[in-house]
DODO-647872 format. One line per field, with one value per residue (C-alpha): residue in three letters; z, x, y. Coordinates in Angstrom, 3 decimals, always signed. Layout:
<nodes>
r <- (ALA/...) .
pz <- (Z/...) .
px <- (X/...) .
py <- (Y/...) .
</nodes>
This chain:
<nodes>
r <- (MET/ASP/ILE/ASP/GLN/SER/LEU/LEU/ASP/ARG/LEU/ARG/ARG/GLU/ALA/VAL/ARG/ARG/ARG/VAL/PRO/PHE/LYS/HIS/LEU/LEU/SER/ARG/LEU/LEU/ARG/GLU/GLY/LEU/GLU/ALA/ARG/PRO/SER/ALA/PRO/LYS/GLY/GLY/TYR/ARG/CYS/PRO/THR/PHE/ALA/MET/GLY/ALA/PRO/LYS/PRO/GLY/VAL/ASP/LEU/THR/LYS/ALA/LEU/ALA/LEU/ALA/ALA/ALA/LEU/GLU/ASP/ASP/GLU/VAL/ALA/ARG/GLU/LEU/HIS/ARG/ARG/LYS) .
pz <- (+158.406/+158.437/+157.082/+156.668/+159.166/+156.618/+154.822/+157.657/+158.031/+154.273/+154.747/+157.876/+156.516/+153.369/+156.037/+157.272/+154.913/+152.710/+156.221/+155.900/+158.329/+158.436/+157.354/+154.620/+152.530/+152.968/+151.576/+148.602/+147.902/+147.484/+145.746/+143.051/+143.251/+143.235/+140.910/+138.626/+134.887/+133.377/+130.950/+128.260/+127.315/+124.655/+123.139/+123.394/+123.992/+121.645/+122.419/+120.089/+117.932/+116.745/+113.605/+114.794/+111.883/+110.268/+111.236/+111.100/+108.718/+110.232/+112.135/+112.211/+113.819/+113.428/+116.217/+119.104/+122.195/+118.812/+118.920/+122.925/+122.886/+119.920/+121.774/+124.710/+123.498/+122.031/+125.657/+127.260/+124.398/+125.026/+129.093/+128.045/+125.855/+128.849/+131.558/+129.354) .
px <- (+75.771/+73.027/+73.030/+69.288/+69.331/+68.630/+71.847/+74.452/+73.618/+74.041/+77.256/+78.126/+76.155/+79.078/+82.545/+81.912/+81.830/+83.986/+86.498/+87.174/+86.838/+83.952/+85.533/+88.001/+84.540/+82.949/+85.798/+85.713/+82.032/+81.715/+85.179/+84.386/+80.438/+81.611/+84.825/+82.790/+81.379/+78.093/+77.370/+76.079/+71.898/+70.923/+69.216/+65.750/+62.402/+60.350/+56.476/+53.984/+52.050/+48.766/+46.260/+43.087/+41.755/+40.867/+40.219/+36.568/+35.453/+36.305/+38.749/+41.839/+45.281/+46.824/+45.335/+45.122/+43.200/+40.207/+40.221/+40.190/+37.284/+35.043/+35.412/+35.033/+31.445/+30.254/+31.239/+28.850/+25.821/+26.284/+25.829/+22.652/+20.611/+21.817/+19.926/+16.406) .
py <- (+97.662/+95.385/+92.167/+90.453/+87.502/+83.961/+86.148/+85.885/+82.507/+81.100/+82.480/+81.535/+78.014/+78.175/+78.956/+76.086/+74.361/+75.743/+75.394/+79.490/+82.275/+83.764/+87.092/+86.046/+84.298/+88.081/+90.084/+87.898/+87.037/+91.202/+91.701/+89.882/+91.210/+94.300/+93.812/+91.461/+92.118/+92.323/+90.277/+91.667/+91.161/+87.568/+90.102/+92.997/+92.065/+91.902/+92.863/+90.970/+92.608/+92.003/+92.717/+94.510/+95.427/+98.354/+102.195/+102.950/+105.216/+108.991/+108.119/+110.042/+108.432/+110.858/+112.283/+110.310/+113.289/+113.318/+109.381/+108.883/+111.495/+109.885/+106.736/+107.910/+109.319/+105.928/+103.783/+107.009/+106.452/+102.606/+103.165/+105.551/+103.744/+100.400/+103.061/+102.991) .
</nodes>
């Protein structure tokens, strides 16, 4: 088993502080960690939403690929217009 040195140092200090053998402290902490029941989530994550206005006329939002193509075409046209 390979335990990070900083963690080992913390465990040793804690064993000295509690005046218990290192082995007993490590066993107890592992047992407590394995027997601990995960706590129930406090609540679901809520993603904020923002009003973005109505879509452009003629754009069907149910057709994602067509919408992406139209947006890409608009961007290409803007780039070509800027180069002139």
